[in-house]
C-alpha positions in Angstrom: -42.8 20.3 -81.1 -41.1 21.5 -77.9 -44.4 21.3 -76.1 -44.8 17.6 -77.0 -41.3 16.7 -75.6 -41.9 18.3 -72.2 -45.4 16.6 -72.0 -43.8 13.2 -72.6 -41.2 13.8 -69.9 -43.9 14.8 -67.4 -45.9 11.7 -68.3 -42.8 9.5 -68.0 -42.2 10.9 -64.5 -45.8 10.3 -63.4 -45.9 6.8 -64.8 -42.6 5.9 -63.0 -44.1 7.3 -59.7 -47.3 5.4 -60.1 -45.4 2.2 -60.9 -43.2 2.6 -57.8 -46.2 3.3 -55.6 -48.2 0.3 -56.9 -45.3 -2.2 -56.7 -44.4 -1.0 -53.2 -48.0 -1.3 -52.1 -48.3 -4.8 -53.4 -45.1 -5.9 -51.8 -46.1 -4.4 -48.5 -49.4 -6.3 -48.6 -47.6 -9.6 -49.4 -45.1 -8.9 -46.6 -48.0 -8.5 -44.1 -49.7 -11.6 -45.3 -46.5 -13.6 -45.1 -45.7 -12.3 -41.5 -49.2 -13.4 -40.4 -48.9 -16.8 -42.0 -45.3 -17.5 -40.9 -45.8 -16.4 -37.3 -46.9 -19.8 -36.1 -44.0 -21.5 -37.7 -41.2 -19.1 -36.8 -42.4 -18.0 -33.4 -44.9 -20.5 -31.8 -43.1 -23.7 -32.8 -39.8 -22.9 -30.9 -41.7 -21.5 -28.0 -43.7 -24.7 -27.6 -40.6 -26.8 -27.8 -38.8 -24.8 -25.1 -42.0 -24.8 -23.0 -42.3 -28.6 -23.2 -38.6 -29.1 -22.1 -39.0 -26.6 -19.3 -42.2 -28.2 -18.1 -40.4 -31.6 -18.0 -37.6 -30.0 -15.9 -40.1 -28.3 -13.5 -42.2 -31.5 -13.1 -39.0 -33.5 -12.3 -38.1 -30.8 -9.7 -41.5 -30.9 -8.0 -41.4 -34.7 -8.0 -38.0 -34.7 -6.4 -39.1 -32.3 -3.7 -42.2 -34.4 -2.9 -40.0 -37.5 -2.6 -37.6 -35.6 -0.3 -40.5 -34.6 2.0 -41.7 -38.2 1.9 -38.3 -39.6 2.9 -37.8 -37.2 5.8 -41.4 -37.4 7.0 -41.8 -38.2 10.7 -43.8 -41.2 11.9 -45.9 -38.9 14.1 -46.0 -35.3 13.3 -45.9 -32.8 10.4 -43.2 -31.5 8.0 -43.4 -28.7 5.5 -41.1 -27.2 3.0 -41.3 -24.1 0.8 -39.9 -23.8 -2.7 -40.0 -21.5 -5.6 -40.8 -22.4 -9.2 -39.9 -20.2 -12.2 -42.5 -17.5 -12.5 -42.9 -18.0 -16.3 -41.7 -20.1 -19.2 -41.2 -18.3 -22.4 -43.0 -15.3 -21.0 -46.2 -17.1 -20.0 -47.7 -18.6 -16.8 -48.3 -22.3 -16.3 -50.1 -24.7 -13.9 -48.8 -27.6 -11.9 -51.2 -30.4 -10.7 -50.3 -33.5 -8.7 -52.8 -36.3 -8.7 -53.9 -39.8 -9.6 -54.1 -40.7 -13.3 -55.0 -44.4 -13.8 -52.8 -46.6 -11.7 -50.0 -44.0 -11.0 -49.6 -40.6 -9.5 -48.3 -37.9 -11.8 -47.0 -34.4 -11.7 -48.6 -32.6 -14.7 -47.2 -29.2 -15.7 -49.3 -27.5 -18.4 -50.3 -24.4 -20.3 -53.1 -24.5 -22.8 -52.5 -27.6 -25.0 -48.8 -28.1 -24.0 -48.3 -30.4 -21.1 -45.7 -32.7 -19.5 -46.6 -35.6 -17.2 -44.0 -37.0 -14.9 -44.6 -40.0 -12.7 -44.2 -39.4 -9.0 -41.5 -42.0 -8.3 -41.6 -44.0 -5.1 -44.4 -42.2 -3.3 -47.4 -43.2 -5.4 -47.6 -46.7 -4.1 -47.6 -45.9 -0.4 -49.1 -42.4 0.0 -51.8 -40.5 -1.8 -50.4 -37.2 -3.0 -52.6 -34.5 -4.3 -52.5 -30.8 -4.9 -52.0 -28.0 -7.4 -50.3 -24.7 -7.8 -49.5 -22.0 -10.3 -46.1 -20.6 -11.4 -46.4 -17.4 -9.3 -45.3 -17.1 -5.7 -43.7 -19.4 -3.1 -45.1 -22.9 -3.1 -45.4 -25.3 -0.1 -45.3 -29.1 0.3 -46.7 -30.4 3.6 -47.0 -33.8 5.2 -49.1 -34.6 8.3 -49.0 -38.2 9.7 -52.7 -37.8 10.7 -53.7 -36.8 7.2 -55.3 -33.6 5.9 
């Protein structure tokens, strides 16, 4: 009789342990799956929104610098200016391209599928502006009355 009671206590302890291990394992697997699925919603969405806003600000800044060089450009001669862009946006590099798109000239700031196009105000109608740069290092805008 005493032997049966101690066997049942042992079996109860083992079954509680197995139940704990199984439930904990299933919950851990569900947690990993949830983290993989929710990553794009919780992490990537806000990063993309911040990147777009920052790209718009950077494009406006580059456009303003180009207009400033255009306004101070000499009739005969050259002028250059150096400027610095933020090295990264949300921890990632980006690319800046100035060129003709359709009937207007635009400053396009992009990374992968996120991009912002800003019209180059005032300069596009009279001067052809082209070029590109990345987010790293010091950047240069140059004007030469003879052309490049």
